[in-house]
C-alpha positions as CSV (number, residue, x, y, z in Angstrom):
1,X,82.2,215.1,95.9
2,X,83.2,217.0,99.0
3,X,79.6,218.2,99.2
4,X,78.1,214.9,98.2
5,X,75.3,215.2,100.8
6,X,73.8,217.9,98.7
7,X,71.2,216.3,96.3
8,X,72.6,215.9,92.9
9,X,76.2,216.7,93.7
10,X,77.4,213.1,93.9
11,X,75.8,212.2,90.5
12,X,77.4,215.3,89.0
13,X,80.8,214.3,90.4
14,X,80.3,210.8,88.9
15,X,79.6,212.3,85.5
16,X,82.7,214.5,85.7
17,X,85.1,211.7,86.7
18,X,83.5,209.4,84.1
19,X,84.0,212.0,81.4
20,X,87.6,212.5,82.3
21,X,88.2,208.7,82.3
22,X,86.7,208.4,78.8
23,X,88.9,211.2,77.5
24,X,92.0,210.2,79.5
25,X,91.9,206.4,80.0
26,X,95.3,206.4,81.7
27,X,94.2,209.0,84.3
28,X,94.6,207.1,87.7
29,X,93.0,209.9,89.8
30,X,89.9,209.9,87.7
31,X,89.6,206.1,87.8
32,X,89.8,205.7,91.6
33,X,87.7,208.8,92.3
34,X,85.0,207.6,89.9
35,X,85.1,204.2,91.8
36,X,84.7,206.1,95.1
37,X,81.7,208.2,94.1
38,X,80.1,205.1,92.5
39,X,80.3,203.4,95.9
40,X,78.6,206.3,97.5
41,X,75.9,206.3,94.9
42,X,75.5,202.6,95.0
43,X,73.8,203.1,98.4
44,X,72.1,206.4,97.9
45,X,71.0,206.7,94.3
46,X,67.5,205.7,93.3
47,X,67.1,201.9,93.8
48,X,66.9,201.3,90.0
49,X,70.3,202.9,89.5
50,X,72.3,201.5,92.4
51,X,73.5,198.2,90.9
52,X,74.7,200.1,87.8
53,X,76.8,202.5,89.8
54,X,78.3,199.7,91.8
55,X,79.2,197.7,88.7
56,X,80.8,200.9,87.2
57,X,82.7,201.3,90.4
58,X,84.1,197.8,90.2
59,X,85.3,198.4,86.7
60,X,86.8,201.8,87.6
61,X,88.6,200.4,90.6
62,X,90.0,197.6,88.5
63,X,91.2,200.1,86.0
64,X,92.9,202.1,88.7
65,X,94.6,198.9,90.0
66,X,96.0,198.2,86.6
67,X,97.2,201.7,86.1
68,X,99.0,202.0,89.4
69,X,99.2,198.6,91.2
70,X,101.5,200.0,93.9
71,X,98.9,202.5,95.1
72,X,96.2,201.4,97.5
73,X,93.3,203.5,96.1
74,X,92.3,201.3,93.2
75,X,92.5,198.1,95.2
76,X,90.5,199.5,98.0
77,X,87.6,201.0,96.0
78,X,87.4,198.0,93.7
79,X,87.0,195.8,96.9
80,X,84.5,198.2,98.4
81,X,82.3,198.1,95.4
82,X,82.6,194.3,95.1
83,X,81.6,194.1,98.8
84,X,78.6,196.4,98.2
85,X,77.4,194.2,95.3
86,X,77.8,191.1,97.4
87,X,75.9,192.5,100.4
88,X,73.1,194.0,98.5
89,X,72.5,191.8,95.5
90,X,72.6,188.2,96.7
91,X,74.6,185.1,97.2
92,X,75.7,184.7,93.6
93,X,77.6,188.1,93.7
94,X,78.9,187.2,97.1
95,X,80.4,183.9,95.9
96,X,81.8,185.5,92.7
97,X,83.7,188.3,94.6
98,X,84.5,186.5,97.9
99,X,88.1,185.8,97.0
100,X,88.8,189.0,94.9
101,X,87.6,191.2,97.8
102,X,89.9,189.5,100.3
103,X,92.9,189.6,98.0
104,X,92.3,193.3,97.1
105,X,92.1,194.3,100.8
106,X,95.1,192.2,101.7
107,X,97.0,194.0,99.0
108,X,96.0,197.4,100.6
109,X,97.4,196.1,103.9
110,X,100.7,195.2,102.3
111,X,100.9,198.5,100.5
112,X,99.8,200.9,103.3
113,X,98.0,199.5,106.4
114,X,97.2,203.0,107.5
115,X,95.4,203.9,104.3
116,X,92.3,206.0,105.1
117,X,92.8,205.3,108.8
118,X,92.8,201.6,108.6
119,X,90.1,201.1,106.1
120,X,91.4,197.8,104.8
121,X,91.3,196.3,108.3
122,X,87.8,197.7,108.7
123,X,86.6,196.2,105.5
124,X,88.3,192.9,106.2
125,X,86.6,192.9,109.6
126,X,83.2,193.2,107.8
127,X,84.3,190.6,105.3
128,X,85.1,188.0,107.9
129,X,81.9,188.8,109.8
130,X,79.6,188.5,106.8
131,X,81.2,185.5,104.9
132,X,79.8,182.2,106.2
133,X,82.2,180.2,108.3
134,X,82.2,177.3,105.9
135,X,83.5,179.7,103.2
136,X,86.2,181.3,105.3
137,X,84.3,183.6,107.6
138,X,85.5,184.0,111.2
139,X,84.2,186.1,114.1
140,X,87.6,186.0,115.7
141,X,89.4,187.4,112.6
142,X,86.6,189.9,112.1
143,X,87.1,191.3,115.6
144,X,90.9,191.3,115.2
145,X,90.6,193.4,112.0
146,X,88.0,195.8,113.3
147,X,90.0,196.5,116.5
148,X,93.1,196.9,114.3
149,X,91.2,199.6,112.3
150,X,90.2,201.3,115.6
151,X,93.9,201.7,116.4
152,X,94.1,204.3,113.6
153,X,90.9,206.1,114.5
154,X,89.3,205.0,117.8
155,X,86.2,207.2,117.1
156,X,85.5,205.9,113.6
157,X,81.7,205.5,113.5
158,X,81.8,202.9,110.8
159,X,84.4,200.7,112.5
160,X,82.6,201.0,115.8
161,X,79.2,200.2,114.2
162,X,80.6,197.2,112.4
163,X,82.2,196.0,115.7
164,X,78.8,196.5,117.5
165,X,77.0,194.4,114.9
166,X,79.6,191.6,115.3
167,X,79.2,191.8,119.1
168,X,75.4,191.6,118.7
169,X,75.7,188.5,116.6
170,X,78.1,187.0,119.1
171,X,75.5,187.7,121.8
172,X,77.8,190.0,123.7
173,X,75.0,192.5,124.1
174,X,76.4,194.5,127.0
175,X,79.6,195.2,125.0
176,X,77.5,196.0,121.9
177,X,75.5,198.7,123.8
178,X,78.7,200.3,125.0
179,X,80.1,200.4,121.4
180,X,76.9,201.7,119.9
181,X,76.9,204.5,122.5
182,X,80.5,205.3,121.3
183,X,79.1,205.7,117.8
184,X,76.6,208.2,119.0
185,X,79.2,210.1,121.1
186,X,81.8,210.2,118.3
187,X,82.4,213.6,116.7
188,X,81.6,214.0,113.0
189,X,84.7,213.6,110.8
190,X,84.8,216.6,108.5
191,X,85.8,214.4,105.5
192,X,83.0,211.8,106.2
193,X,80.0,213.7,107.5
194,X,77.3,212.0,105.4
195,X,78.7,208.6,106.3
196,X,79.1,209.4,110.0
197,X,75.5,210.7,110.2
198,X,74.2,207.5,108.5
199,X,76.0,205.3,111.1
200,X,74.8,207.4,114.0
201,X,71.2,206.9,112.8
202,X,71.8,203.2,112.5
203,X,73.5,203.0,115.9
204,X,70.5,204.8,117.5
205,X,68.1,202.4,116.0
206,X,70.1,199.3,117.0
207,X,70.6,200.7,120.5
208,X,66.9,201.2,120.9
209,X,66.1,197.6,119.7
210,X,68.5,196.1,122.3
211,X,66.7,197.6,125.2
């Protein structure tokens, strides 16, 4: 997984964690790490395989939550995979998982708000941005959570990019340009190089389109 950007490595990691989970169904580490790699593959695997990985990631995250409910990992990666399904595969999935996503992320905040440098706040910021207002979405809450996540890591490419998208939708274009430039200027985090590179590419494209 550490070298997941190398073609084939993430799929091999998924196979390894899935195999351990089958042999050791009470193995918490295998469950949440399988959920994590499924989230990665849900975006980068061939299109025909993406939904399957995400659904496996949800199941693995839920298993991790049951095994160790006082640890944040299962709650977070279950929510991340639910969110991926909701964003990529239509309104029905979004409606199904709207409440479970929020509840899982709020659980992470209660257990450890600093988990993965404020990832629960980051994901809740995205949640409140993308959920329609009539269903509980709120740009105000979205910005509050995204800025809370940036308190843990001011140079997080994903938090900055999500904030920039929110600012664009709020027609705060000048602020959005500044934040997008911060994404481009941020150093690569050694633990999240593939993700940082993705968000830098996205930020460059959005910045060009705003000019």
